[in-house]
C-alpha positions in Angstrom: 20.0 5.6 20.4 17.6 8.5 20.7 14.8 8.4 18.1 15.4 10.7 15.2 12.3 12.8 15.8 13.8 14.1 19.1 17.0 15.1 17.4 15.1 16.6 14.5 12.8 18.6 16.9 15.8 20.2 18.6 17.4 21.0 15.2 14.2 22.4 13.8 13.8 24.8 16.7 17.2 26.2 15.9 16.6 26.2 12.2 13.3 28.0 12.3 14.4 30.7 14.8 16.1 33.0 12.4 -8.6 22.7 -3.4 -7.9 19.1 -2.9 -10.7 16.5 -3.1 -11.2 13.6 -0.7 -9.9 10.3 -2.1 -11.3 7.0 -1.1 -8.8 4.8 0.7 -7.2 1.9 -1.1 -8.7 -1.5 -0.3 -6.1 -4.3 -0.2 -7.0 -8.0 0.0 -4.5 -10.8 0.5 -5.3 -14.5 0.3 -4.2 -17.8 -1.2 -4.5 -18.2 -5.0 -6.5 -21.4 -5.6 -7.2 -21.3 -9.4 -4.9 -21.9 -12.4 -4.0 -18.6 -14.0 -5.2 -17.9 -17.5 -4.7 -14.9 -19.8 -8.4 -14.8 -20.8 -9.5 -11.3 -19.6 -11.5 -12.9 -16.8 -10.4 -12.3 -13.2 -11.2 -15.5 -11.4 -12.1 -15.3 -7.7 -9.1 -17.5 -6.7 -6.8 -16.6 -9.6 -4.7 -14.1 -7.8 -3.2 -13.9 -4.2 -3.4 -10.1 -3.9 -6.0 -7.5 -4.9 -5.9 -3.7 -4.5 -8.6 -1.2 -5.4 -7.3 2.2 -6.1 -9.4 5.3 -6.5 -8.8 8.7 -8.0 -11.3 11.6 -7.6 -12.5 13.9 -10.3 -10.1 16.9 -10.7 -9.2 19.4 -13.4 -9.2 17.6 -16.7 -10.1 14.2 -15.2 -13.5 12.7 -14.7 -12.3 10.3 -11.9 -12.3 6.5 -11.7 -10.7 3.4 -10.2 -8.3 0.6 -11.0 -8.4 -2.8 -9.4 -4.9 -4.3 -9.5 -4.7 -8.1 -9.0 -1.4 -10.0 -8.9 0.5 -13.0 -7.8 4.0 -14.2 -8.3 6.2 -17.2 -8.0 10.0 -17.4 -8.0 10.3 -16.5 -11.7 7.2 -14.8 -13.0 4.6 -12.0 -12.3 1.0 -12.6 -13.1 -1.0 -9.4 -13.4 -4.7 -8.4 -13.8 -5.9 -4.8 -14.3 -9.6 -3.9 -14.2 -10.2 -0.2 -14.9 -13.3 2.0 -15.1 -12.9 2.9 -18.7 -13.8 1.7 -22.3 -10.4 3.1 -23.4 -6.9 2.2 -22.4 -5.4 1.6 -19.0 -1.7 1.6 -17.9 0.5 0.7 -15.0 4.1 1.8 -14.5 6.7 0.3 -12.2 9.4 2.1 -10.2 9.4 5.6 -11.7 12.4 7.7 -10.8 10.4 10.9 -10.6 6.8 11.3 -11.6 6.7 9.1 -14.8 10.3 9.3 -15.7 12.1 5.9 -16.2 8.9 4.0 -15.4 8.6 0.5 -16.8 5.1 0.8 -18.4 2.5 -1.7 -19.5 -0.4 -0.2 -21.5 -3.5 -2.2 -22.6 -6.7 -1.8 -24.5 -9.0 -3.7 -26.9 -8.8 -3.1 -30.7 -11.5 -4.7 -32.7 -12.0 -7.3 -30.0 -8.3 -8.1 -29.8 -6.1 -7.6 -26.7 -3.4 -5.0 -27.3 -0.9 -5.1 -24.4 2.2 -3.0 -24.9 5.6 -3.3 -23.1 6.8 0.3 -22.9 9.2 2.7 -21.2 8.7 6.3 -20.2 11.6 8.6 -21.0 10.3 11.9 -19.5 8.6 13.2 -16.3 5.3 13.4 -18.1 5.9 11.1 -21.1 6.3 10.0 -23.7 6.2 6.3 -23.1 7.4 4.3 -26.1 7.5 0.6 -26.9 10.7 -1.1 -25.6 11.3 -2.4 -29.1 11.5 1.2 -30.5 14.3 1.9 -27.9 16.3 -1.1 -28.7 14.7 -3.4 -26.0 12.5 -6.4 -26.3 8.8 -7.2 -25.9 8.7 -9.2 -22.7 4.9 -9.8 -22.3 4.8 -13.6 -22.4 1.0 -14.0 -22.4 -1.9 -11.6 -22.4 -5.7 -11.3 -22.7 -8.4 -8.7 -22.4 -12.1 -8.2 -22.1 -14.5 -5.3 -21.9 -18.0 -5.0 -20.4 -20.2 -2.4 -18.7 -17.8 0.4 -19.0 -14.8 -1.5 -17.7 -11.7 -2.9 -19.3 -9.8 -5.9 -18.0 -6.2 -6.7 -19.0 -4.3 -9.8 -17.9 -0.6 -10.6 -18.6 2.4 -12.6 -17.6 6.1 -11.5 -17.6 9.3 -12.7 -16.0 10.3 -11.0 -12.7 13.7 -10.3 -14.3 13.5 -10.1 -18.1 17.1 -9.1 -18.8 15.8 -6.1 -20.8 17.3 -2.8 -19.6 13.9 -1.1 -20.2 12.2 -3.5 -17.8 12.5 -3.2 -14.0 14.0 -6.4 -12.4 11.8 -7.7 -9.5 12.5 -10.2 -6.8 10.1 -12.2 -4.6 9.2 -10.2 -1.4 9.9 -6.9 -3.0 7.6 -3.8 -2.5 7.1 -2.2 -5.9 6.2 1.4 -6.3 3.5 1.8 -9.0 1.8 4.5 -11.0 -1.4 4.1 -13.0 -3.7 5.9 -15.4 -6.9 5.5 -17.3 -8.1 7.1 -20.6 -11.5 7.0 -22.2 -9.8 6.7 -25.6 -8.8 3.6 -27.3 -5.9 5.4 -29.0 -2.8 4.8 -27.0 -1.2 8.0 -28.3 -3.7 10.2 -26.5 -3.1 11.4 -23.0 -5.0 9.9 -20.0 -8.0 11.9 -19.0 -10.1 9.7 -16.6 -7.9 9.1 -13.6 -4.3 8.6 -12.3 -2.6 7.7 -9.1 0.0 5.6 -7.4 0.4 2.7 -5.0 2.6 0.0 -3.6 2.4 -3.6 -4.9 4.0 -6.2 -2.5 5.3 -9.4 -4.1 5.0 -12.7 -2.2 8.3 -14.1 -0.9 9.0 -17.1 -3.0 6.2 -19.7 -3.2 4.6 -18.7 0.1 1.0 -17.9 0.1 -0.2 -14.4 0.8 -2.5 -15.1 3.8 -2.4 -12.3 6.4 0.2 -13.1 9.0 -1.8 -11.6 11.9 -3.2 -14.9 12.9 0.2 -16.5 13.5 2.4 -13.5 14.5 2.1 -11.2 17.5 4.0 -8.0 17.1 6.3 -6.7 19.7 5.3 -3.5 21.5 8.2 -1.7 19.7 6.8 -2.8 16.3 3.3 -1.7 17.2 4.6 1.7 18.3 6.5 2.0 15.1 3.5 1.2 12.9 1.4 3.9 14.7 4.2 6.4 14.4 4.7 5.8 10.7 0.9 6.0 10.0 0.7 9.4 11.9 3.9 10.6 10.1 2.3 9.8 6.7 -0.8 11.7 7.9 1.5 14.6 8.8 2.8 14.7 5.2 -0.7 14.6 3.8 -1.8 17.5 6.0 1.3 19.5 5.4 1.2 19.3 1.7 -2.6 20.0 1.6 -2.1 23.2 3.6 0.8 24.3 1.5 -1.3 23.7 -1.7 -4.1 25.8 -0.3 -1.6 28.6 0.3 0.4 28.6 -2.9 -1.5 26.5 -5.4 1.6 24.8 -6.6 0.7 21.6 -8.5 3.5 19.5 -6.9 1.7 19.9 -3.5 -1.6 18.8 -5.0 -0.1 15.7 -6.6 2.0 14.7 -3.5 -1.0 15.2 -1.2 -2.8 12.4 -3.2 0.4 10.4 -3.0 0.6 10.7 0.8 -3.0 9.6 1.0 -1.9 6.4 -0.7 1.0 6.0 1.7 -1.5 6.4 4.7 -3.6 3.6 3.1 -0.5 1.3 3.0 0.2 2.0 6.7 -3.4 1.6 7.6 -3.5 -1.8 6.0 -0.9 -3.0 8.5 -2.9 -1.3 11.3 -6.0 -3.2 10.4 -4.3 -6.5 9.8 -2.8 -6.6 13.3 -5.6 -4.8 15.1 -3.4 -1.9 16.2 -5.1 1.1 17.9 -4.3 4.5 16.2 -5.3 8.0 17.3 -9.0 8.6 16.9 -8.7 12.3 16.0 -7.9 12.4 12.3 -8.6 16.1 12.0 -6.1 17.8 9.6 -3.1 19.2 11.4 -3.7 17.4 14.7 -1.4 14.7 15.9 -1.3 12.6 19.1 2.5 12.4 19.0 3.7 15.6 20.5 7.0 15.7 18.6 5.2 15.2 15.3 2.8 18.0 16.3 5.7 20.4 17.0 7.6 19.5 13.8 4.4 19.9 11.7 3.7 23.3 13.3 7.2 24.5 12.6 7.3 23.2 9.0 3.9 24.7 8.2 4.9 28.1 9.6 8.1 28.0 7.5 6.3 26.8 4.4 3.5 29.4 4.5 6.0 32.3 4.3 6.9 31.9 0.6 6.9 29.4 -2.3 10.7 28.8 -1.8 10.2 28.1 1.9 7.3 25.8 1.1 9.5 23.7 -1.1 12.3 23.7 1.4 10.0 22.7 4.3 8.6 19.8 2.2 12.1 18.6 1.3 13.1 18.8 5.0 10.1 16.6 5.9 11.0 14.0 3.3 14.5 13.8 4.8 13.0 13.2 8.2 10.7 10.6 6.8 13.6 8.7 5.2 15.5 8.6 8.5 12.4 7.5 10.5 11.5 4.7 8.0 15.1 3.4 8.0 14.9 3.3 11.8 11.6 1.4 11.8 12.9 -1.0 9.2 15.9 -1.8 11.4 13.5 -2.4 14.4 11.0 -4.7 12.7 11.5 -8.4 11.8 7.9 -8.9 10.6 8.1 -9.4 6.8 4.8 -7.8 5.7 5.5 -4.7 7.8 9.0 -4.5 6.4 7.6 -4.7 2.8 5.3 -1.8 3.5 8.1 0.3 5.1 10.4 -0.5 2.1 7.6 0.8 -0.3 7.1 3.9 1.8 10.8 4.5 1.9 11.0 4.3 -1.9 8.1 6.8 -2.0 9.9 9.3 0.3 13.1 9.1 -1.7 11.0 9.7 -4.9 9.3 12.7 -3.3 12.6 14.2 -2.1 13.9 13.9 -5.7 10.8 15.7 -6.9 11.1 18.6 -4.5 14.9 19.0 -5.1 14.3 18.9 -8.9 11.5 21.4 -8.7 13.7 23.8 -6.6 16.5 23.3 -9.1 14.1 24.4 -11.9 13.3 27.5 -9.8 16.9 28.3 -9.4 17.1 27.2 -5.8 19.9 25.1 -4.5 18.9 22.7 -1.7 21.4 21.2 0.7 20.5 18.4 3.1 19.6 19.2 6.7 19.5 15.7 8.3 20.7 13.1 5.8 24.4 12.9 5.4 25.7 14.1 2.0 26.3 10.6 0.7 22.8 9.3 1.5 21.2 12.5 0.2 23.0 12.2 -3.1 22.0 8.5 -3.4 18.4 9.4 -2.7 18.3 12.2 -5.2 20.3 10.7 -8.0 19.3 7.0 -8.0 16.0 5.3 -8.6 
């Protein structure tokens, strides 16, 4: 079967004839958890099997900050530690449908020295998020604790992977979970976040296996290595395309999704580093070693720079291409940690496609799929 980017390239040639700040990359550490977990607000060195440091730069209305997410899981439960650069509240959301909508939220802060960890659900694209119990659900935080020191707040909690509450996302061992996060300098949970926000991918351990990097024991096939390089460069293409479109039209969606694509690049780069894979040295914006990606980028950018409507259309076209390419690479790889990253990136691309299609709908623009068949397009746009 011919790779989709050659098919796309030919179709694009027919179709087209007729200030963003630098964000530090996410740092992900995987190891074996050696300590007993305790909900005491103290993140022990061996208490968690995964740790991810997420950064968000200063931007309009936000001072900038970071969130360290630590986690481990067994067959039944998720254990989570959040360490944010704030004296106020911090929050994490799981598997949003679009922006914040339908995210399973956990929000935590200290009140008079007592840990307040709330089980919430977000009902709109930009809030509000409300306690599950206010919506007819249940509070499913089984244990929690918190601490605060030197301008940082730490929250720890435990919950079941699958709680049975319709306002909680059901997780499974080995799943890649799409997350959003936010920090506020206020202790009042009713006030909007104003320090930082972002997104990431949190990969659960498969059953009771440890989270030690697999690179020592597993050698990738050349096909898998080529796929990892291609996906990394394709995520770079998305970042560069959306950054260029934002500079042209100043539409907020492109600013937000540029930051999202940086996070996606980080996820792919973690696999690159884990297996010692060589990637193109030239990371200049808009420059790609893969000639097909370079031509697709040039064509999409030219289309997108012509008008706001064409910018949105070009971005949606790219997300269709990304979905197809990620599905192809998933089918070609048998290495579990690579598949987990691809699954997370695939969920992100579907979420981005939903965002662009929704935005165009609000602008009175009807978008029809160019590369996905109608059934898969509708599933991507209408389901979380």
